C-alpha positions in Angstrom: 97.5 124.8 85.2 96.5 124.6 81.6 94.4 121.8 80.1 94.6 120.7 76.4 91.8 119.0 74.5 92.9 117.0 71.3 90.6 117.0 68.2 90.7 114.9 65.1 87.9 115.1 62.5 86.0 117.4 64.9 85.9 114.8 67.6 87.8 114.9 71.0 90.2 112.0 71.0 92.2 112.8 74.1 93.6 115.4 76.4 96.6 116.3 78.4 98.1 118.5 81.1 100.7 119.9 78.7 101.1 120.2 74.9 103.5 117.2 74.5 101.2 114.9 76.5 98.2 116.1 74.4 100.0 115.5 71.1 100.6 111.9 72.1 96.9 111.3 71.9 97.3 111.2 68.1 98.8 107.7 68.6 95.2 106.5 69.1 94.3 107.4 65.5 97.6 106.6 63.8 97.1 105.6 60.2 97.9 102.0 59.4 100.5 103.0 56.8 102.0 105.6 59.2 101.5 108.4 56.6 100.4 111.4 58.7 100.8 113.7 55.8 98.0 112.0 53.8 95.9 111.5 57.0 96.1 115.1 58.0 95.3 116.3 54.4 92.0 114.4 54.3 89.0 116.6 54.2 87.8 117.2 57.7 90.8 115.8 59.5 91.8 119.3 60.8 94.0 118.2 63.7 94.0 120.8 66.4 94.3 121.2 70.1 92.3 123.6 72.3 94.0 125.1 75.3 92.0 126.0 78.3 93.0 127.9 81.4 92.5 124.8 83.6 90.7 121.5 83.7 88.0 123.2 85.8 87.5 125.8 83.0 87.1 123.0 80.5 84.6 121.2 82.7 82.7 124.5 83.2 82.4 124.9 79.4 84.6 128.0 79.3 85.8 129.2 76.0 89.3 128.0 75.0 92.1 130.4 75.3 93.5 129.4 71.9 93.2 126.8 69.2 96.5 125.3 68.1 96.7 124.0 64.6 98.6 120.7 64.7 101.2 120.0 62.0 102.5 116.6 60.7 105.9 117.5 62.2 104.3 118.1 65.7 102.6 114.7 65.6 105.6 112.8 64.4 107.8 114.4 67.0 105.4 113.6 69.8 105.0 110.0 68.7 108.7 109.3 68.2 109.3 108.7 71.9 106.4 106.3 72.2 107.5 103.6 69.8 
């Protein structure tokens, strides 16, 4: 089962067992004004998710299988259901 690590400004802010769950971690760093476009455009924000083969692979410091660039639309869609 895949494992996803969520990054914001180069720091891990959460994780998930699937992509949707992982994207919801961006709720932890939601900008006060709700403007994800501006927040994601800030230098160094670089929202991305790393996908690993499994949680065990992550713990074993295995290389990620892929790095997924996260868009504003992806964040907005993931957080819609949480409000």
